C-alpha positions as CSV (number, residue, x, y, z in Angstrom):
1,M,197.7,96.2,76.5
2,R,195.2,93.3,76.2
3,V,195.6,90.3,78.4
4,I,194.1,87.0,77.3
5,L,193.6,84.0,79.6
6,K,193.9,80.8,77.4
7,N,193.1,77.2,78.1
8,F,192.4,77.6,81.8
9,K,191.1,74.5,83.5
10,V,190.6,73.2,87.1
11,V,193.4,70.7,87.8
12,E,192.4,70.1,91.5
13,L,188.6,70.1,92.3
14,P,187.5,72.3,95.0
15,R,187.9,70.8,98.5
16,E,187.1,72.0,102.1
17,V,189.8,73.7,104.2
18,T,190.1,75.4,107.5
19,L,192.0,78.6,108.3
20,N,192.2,79.8,111.9
21,N,189.0,77.9,112.7
22,R,187.2,79.4,109.6
23,K,185.9,76.9,107.0
24,G,186.5,77.6,103.4
25,A,187.3,76.0,100.1
26,T,190.2,75.9,97.8
27,M,190.9,74.9,94.2
28,V,193.8,74.8,91.7
29,M,193.7,76.1,88.2
30,E,196.1,76.1,85.3
31,G,196.3,77.8,82.1
32,T,198.3,80.3,79.8
33,I,198.3,84.1,80.1
34,V,199.0,86.0,76.8
35,V,200.1,89.6,76.7
36,G,201.1,90.7,73.2
37,Y,203.8,88.2,72.1
38,F,204.5,87.1,75.6
39,Q,202.9,83.8,76.7
40,V,203.5,82.0,80.1
41,R,201.8,78.9,81.6
42,I,200.7,79.6,85.2
43,K,199.1,77.7,87.9
44,Q,197.0,79.2,90.6
45,I,195.5,78.2,94.0
46,I,192.4,80.1,95.2
47,Y,191.2,80.1,98.7
48,A,187.7,81.3,99.5
49,F,186.2,82.1,102.9
50,L,182.7,83.3,104.0
51,K,182.2,85.8,106.7
52,G,178.6,86.7,107.1
53,P,177.4,87.8,103.6
54,L,181.0,88.5,102.4
55,V,183.4,86.1,100.5
56,Y,187.1,86.7,101.0
57,T,189.5,85.3,98.5
58,V,193.3,84.9,98.6
59,S,195.2,83.4,95.6
60,F,198.7,82.4,94.8
61,V,199.9,82.6,91.2
62,D,203.2,81.3,89.7
63,K,204.7,79.7,86.7
64,V,203.9,76.2,86.3
65,E,207.4,74.9,86.6
66,S,208.1,76.8,90.0
67,F,204.5,76.6,91.5
68,E,205.1,73.3,93.6
69,S,208.5,74.5,95.0
70,N,207.0,77.9,96.0
71,L,203.7,76.7,97.3
72,S,204.8,76.0,100.9
73,I,206.0,79.7,101.3
74,A,202.6,80.9,100.0
75,Q,200.6,78.6,102.2
76,K,202.7,79.9,105.2
77,A,201.8,83.4,104.5
78,I,198.1,82.5,103.8
79,E,197.9,80.6,107.2
80,S,198.9,83.8,108.9
81,F,195.8,85.6,107.8
82,T,192.8,86.3,110.1
83,L,189.4,87.5,109.3
84,K,188.2,90.0,111.7
């Protein structure tokens, strides 16, 4: 089945973050996912961290209407990550 990402835009510009003493960046995007006749508006926060030549990314995706209420749970999980 074909998945289409429609009308995606950055809604929070990239900003610097620190996770377990490692600097990185985060940004928030919003758009619509279309699968067949199914469409849903989503919001996504992406975290990116450098370690040597590698980039590690972690993201949280939810429906637009429930993103804010679930974000704190996702952030607690993300804050528990360590890069070794």
